[in-house]
Structures are given as C-alpha cells and as structure tokens.
C-alpha positions, 0 to 999 in steps of 0.5 A, a space after each residue: 496481419 490478416 488476409 481479409 478486410 473487416 466491416 467498418 460498421 460491425 467488425 465482421 469480415 467482408 467477403 468478395 462477392 465479385 470483382 473486375 479489372 479496372 486497369 492492368 494494376 487495379 482490381 475493383 472488388 465488390 464486398 459484402 459483410 458476412 453478418 447478415 444482420 449488418 448487410 453492408 455492401 461496398 466497392 473497393 479498389 485493390 491497387 499495385 502501388 510499389 515495386 519491391 523486386 522488378 519483374 524479369 519479364 516486364 510488360 511494355 506500358 506497365 509502370 509501378 513505381 519502385 518502393 523507397 527501400 527498393 530504390 535505396 537497395 538499387 542505389 547501394 548496389 550501384 555504388 558498390 559496383 562503382 567502388 569496385 570498378 567492375 563494369 557491367 556487374 550490376 546487370 548480372 543480377 540474375 543467374 540466367 544473365 551469367 554466361 558461365 551459368 547459362 546452358 543455352 548456346 
C-alpha cells in the first residue's frame, strides 16, 4: 500500500497543493500531477468513514460509525462478560478506569 495517489491519466504521483476542512470528518484536497507534461489538477475528499477504536475523549456531535470488525469485537466482549457474570467489567477497558491502577484520589 502506498501513501500517495497516482494520477489516473499518466500514473505519476498527485501532490497535495492545498487543503481545507469541509467538516469535522472531511478534508477537501486540491491535487496536482507531478508530471509537468500531464498537469492534471483535481479536487478530492479525504473522509473518516469508520471507527476502529473509539476515542477516549470523544467530541460531542462527532459521529463516525463503528467498522464491522469493531462492532463484532465489542459484541464478543459483551458476550464474554455476560457469560462470566462480572457486571461492569466491560466499562473497565482502559487502565485509567481501573481503580487499583488509578493514582488520583
């Protein structure tokens, strides 16, 4: 997998010339082909489409749907907790949420 986009016309790399926020989850990119003889220029959108691991500091009003894999992982975790019968364990997935590891107090 590469970290760049190829020109659909000549195959050379497209370089980001400028960009701007279109929303909190979409960035509008203006691209130009690095092949000066081609000179293709275009606009593209870079969008956040799925959450793989949720943020520990979620911003109100920002919604990025969970990926199928993340949804399955969360469901499997909930099923495991329900089978063991340990209420509340599913909310203690981060060390800062575990009282014996939390030094604040």
